[in-house]
MOPAC internal coordinates of N, CA, C and O (Angstrom, degrees):
PM7 1SCF
backbone

  N    0.0000 0     0.00 0     0.00 0    0    0    0
  C    1.4701 1     0.00 0     0.00 0    1    0    0
  C    1.5301 1   110.19 1     0.00 0    2    1    0
  O    1.2310 1   120.86 1   134.18 1    3    2    1
  N    1.3498 1   115.95 1   -45.82 1    3    2    1
  C    1.4676 1   120.37 1  -178.56 1    5    3    2
  C    1.5302 1   110.65 1   -66.50 1    6    5    3
  O    1.2310 1   121.00 1   140.63 1    7    6    5
  N    1.3342 1   115.69 1   -39.37 1    7    6    5
  C    1.4629 1   121.87 1  -178.95 1    9    7    6
  C    1.5283 1   110.54 1   -63.67 1   10    9    7
  O    1.2310 1   120.76 1   140.46 1   11   10    9
  N    1.3405 1   116.15 1   -39.54 1   11   10    9
  C    1.4661 1   121.36 1  -177.48 1   13   11   10
  C    1.5303 1   110.66 1   -64.43 1   14   13   11
  O    1.2310 1   120.44 1   137.32 1   15   14   13
  N    1.3433 1   116.76 1   -42.68 1   15   14   13
  C    1.4682 1   120.32 1  -179.88 1   17   15   14
  C    1.5305 1   110.59 1   -67.14 1   18   17   15
  O    1.2310 1   120.50 1   143.08 1   19   18   17
  N    1.3292 1   116.65 1   -36.92 1   19   18   17
  C    1.4654 1   121.24 1   177.79 1   21   19   18
  C    1.5224 1   110.17 1   -65.23 1   22   21   19
  O    1.2310 1   120.93 1   138.67 1   23   22   21
  N    1.3402 1   115.83 1   -41.33 1   23   22   21
  C    1.4610 1   121.72 1   179.59 1   25   23   22
  C    1.5269 1   110.17 1   -63.50 1   26   25   23
  O    1.2310 1   120.71 1   138.83 1   27   26   25
  N    1.3471 1   116.25 1   -41.17 1   27   26   25
  C    1.4596 1   121.53 1   179.73 1   29   27   26
  C    1.5335 1   110.05 1   -63.68 1   30   29   27
  O    1.2310 1   120.70 1   139.39 1   31   30   29
  N    1.3342 1   116.27 1   -40.61 1   31   30   29
  C    1.4673 1   121.55 1   179.24 1   33   31   30
  C    1.5218 1   110.13 1   -63.43 1   34   33   31
  O    1.2310 1   120.63 1   137.31 1   35   34   33
  N    1.3353 1   116.39 1   -42.69 1   35   34   33
  C    1.4643 1   121.09 1   178.75 1   37   35   34
  C    1.5219 1   111.03 1   -63.62 1   38   37   35
  O    1.2310 1   120.24 1   139.02 1   39   38   37
  N    1.3445 1   117.14 1   -40.98 1   39   38   37
  C    1.4644 1   121.43 1   177.98 1   41   39   38
  C    1.5190 1   110.60 1   -62.37 1   42   41   39
  O    1.2310 1   120.71 1   138.36 1   43   42   41
  N    1.3556 1   116.24 1   -41.64 1   43   42   41
  C    1.4662 1   121.73 1   179.59 1   45   43   42
  C    1.5316 1   110.12 1   -63.53 1   46   45   43
  O    1.2310 1   120.47 1   135.37 1   47   46   45
  N    1.3334 1   116.71 1   -44.63 1   47   46   45
  C    1.4696 1   121.73 1   179.08 1   49   47   46
  C    1.5261 1   110.44 1   -62.84 1   50   49   47
  O    1.2310 1   120.62 1   136.81 1   51   50   49
  N    1.3268 1   116.41 1   -43.19 1   51   50   49
  C    1.4654 1   122.64 1  -179.89 1   53   51   50
  C    1.5244 1   110.20 1   -61.77 1   54   53   51
  O    1.2310 1   120.78 1   135.89 1   55   54   53
  N    1.3352 1   116.11 1   -44.11 1   55   54   53
  C    1.4635 1   121.69 1   178.86 1   57   55   54
  C    1.5151 1   111.67 1   -63.35 1   58   57   55
  O    1.2310 1   120.64 1   139.02 1   59   58   57
  N    1.3426 1   116.38 1   -40.98 1   59   58   57
  C    1.4674 1   121.16 1   179.62 1   61   59   58
  C    1.5238 1   110.55 1   -64.78 1   62   61   59
  O    1.2310 1   120.35 1   136.42 1   63   62   61
  N    1.3398 1   116.94 1   -43.58 1   63   62   61
  C    1.4703 1   121.89 1   179.59 1   65   63   62
  C    1.5253 1   110.39 1   -62.32 1   66   65   63
  O    1.2310 1   120.23 1   136.51 1   67   66   65
  N    1.3349 1   117.16 1   -43.49 1   67   66   65
  C    1.4717 1   121.24 1   179.35 1   69   67   66
  C    1.5265 1   110.23 1   -62.58 1   70   69   67
  O    1.2310 1   120.65 1   135.89 1   71   70   69
  N    1.3516 1   116.35 1   -44.11 1   71   70   69
  C    1.4693 1   121.05 1  -179.75 1   73   71   70
  C    1.5244 1   110.52 1   -62.25 1   74   73   71
  O    1.2310 1   120.36 1   136.74 1   75   74   73
  N    1.3404 1   116.91 1   -43.26 1   75   74   73
  C    1.4660 1   121.50 1   178.68 1   77   75   74
  C    1.5224 1   110.58 1   -62.87 1   78   77   75
  O    1.2310 1   120.31 1   135.87 1   79   78   77
  N    1.3300 1   117.01 1   -44.13 1   79   78   77
  C    1.4658 1   121.39 1   179.74 1   81   79   78
  C    1.5220 1   111.70 1   -61.85 1   82   81   79
  O    1.2310 1   120.27 1   139.30 1   83   82   81
  N    1.3455 1   117.08 1   -40.70 1   83   82   81
  C    1.4724 1   121.07 1   178.41 1   85   83   82
  C    1.5267 1   109.55 1   -64.09 1   86   85   83
  O    1.2310 1   120.37 1   138.10 1   87   86   85
  N    1.3266 1   116.89 1   -41.90 1   87   86   85
  C    1.4641 1   121.39 1   179.09 1   89   87   86
  C    1.5206 1   111.64 1   -62.79 1   90   89   87
  O    1.2310 1   120.36 1   135.06 1   91   90   89
  N    1.3307 1   116.92 1   -44.94 1   91   90   89
  C    1.4693 1   121.81 1   178.94 1   93   91   90
  C    1.5265 1   110.08 1   -63.97 1   94   93   91
  O    1.2310 1   120.60 1   137.86 1   95   94   93
  N    1.3325 1   116.47 1   -42.14 1   95   94   93
  C    1.4611 1   122.10 1  -179.76 1   97   95   94
  C    1.5251 1   110.80 1   -61.81 1   98   97   95
  O    1.2310 1   120.40 1   134.50 1   99   98   97
  N    1.3448 1   116.84 1   -45.50 1   99   98   97
  C    1.4663 1   121.24 1   179.28 1  101   99   98
  C    1.5236 1   110.93 1   -63.56 1  102  101   99
  O    1.2310 1   120.42 1   140.76 1  103  102  101
  N    1.3433 1   116.79 1   -39.24 1  103  102  101
  C    1.4634 1   121.17 1   178.71 1  105  103  102
  C    1.5239 1   110.41 1   -63.83 1  106  105  103
  O    1.2310 1   120.34 1   134.95 1  107  106  105
  N    1.3420 1   116.96 1   -45.05 1  107  106  105
  C    1.4616 1   121.68 1   178.73 1  109  107  106
  C    1.5245 1   111.33 1   -62.11 1  110  109  107
  O    1.2310 1   120.51 1   137.12 1  111  110  109
  N    1.3338 1   116.63 1   -42.88 1  111  110  109
  C    1.4692 1   121.34 1   179.89 1  113  111  110
  C    1.5247 1   110.18 1   -61.96 1  114  113  111
  O    1.2310 1   120.14 1   136.28 1  115  114  113
  N    1.3405 1   117.34 1   -43.72 1  115  114  113
  C    1.4668 1   120.82 1  -179.52 1  117  115  114
  C    1.5257 1   111.26 1   -66.80 1  118  117  115
  O    1.2310 1   119.97 1   143.37 1  119  118  117
  N    1.3456 1   117.66 1   -36.63 1  119  118  117
  C    1.4699 1   121.71 1   178.02 1  121  119  118
  C    1.5300 1   109.56 1   -65.96 1  122  121  119
  O    1.2310 1   120.31 1   132.67 1  123  122  121
  N    1.3261 1   117.00 1   -47.33 1  123  122  121
  C    1.4723 1   121.89 1   179.14 1  125  123  122
  C    1.5256 1   110.17 1   -61.51 1  126  125  123
  O    1.2310 1   120.87 1   138.72 1  127  126  125
  N    1.3409 1   115.95 1   -41.28 1  127  126  125
  C    1.4636 1   121.69 1  -179.90 1  129  127  126
  C    1.5230 1   111.12 1   -61.40 1  130  129  127
  O    1.2310 1   120.55 1   135.46 1  131  130  129
  N    1.3476 1   116.55 1   -44.54 1  131  130  129
  C    1.4678 1   120.89 1  -179.16 1  133  131  130
  C    1.5291 1   111.24 1   -68.80 1  134  133  131
  O    1.2310 1   120.24 1   144.65 1  135  134  133
  N    1.3346 1   117.15 1   -35.35 1  135  134  133
  C    1.4692 1   121.43 1   178.73 1  137  135  134
  C    1.5292 1   109.85 1   -68.42 1  138  137  135
  O    1.2310 1   120.21 1   135.71 1  139  138  137
  N    1.3328 1   117.20 1   -44.29 1  139  138  137
  C    1.4615 1   121.15 1  -179.78 1  141  139  138
  C    1.5263 1   111.56 1   -71.39 1  142  141  139
  O    1.2310 1   120.51 1   151.22 1  143  142  141
  N    1.3256 1   116.63 1   -28.78 1  143  142  141
  C    1.4625 1   121.18 1  -178.48 1  145  143  142
  C    1.5193 1   113.05 1   -68.87 1  146  145  143
  O    1.2310 1   120.44 1   153.82 1  147  146  145
  N    1.3464 1   116.77 1   -26.18 1  147  146  145
  C    1.4770 1   120.24 1  -177.27 1  149  147  146
  C    1.5220 1   112.24 1   -81.48 1  150  149  147
  O    1.2310 1   120.10 1   180.00 1  151  150  149

């Protein structure tokens, strides 16, 4: 029971990190795109 809740917490943290990384990546791509576009 304890292991399952810990595993769920790790999955949640992993998902949050991936979502944050995708957001940062998209922001960087849009910044580079706007800089190259000018």
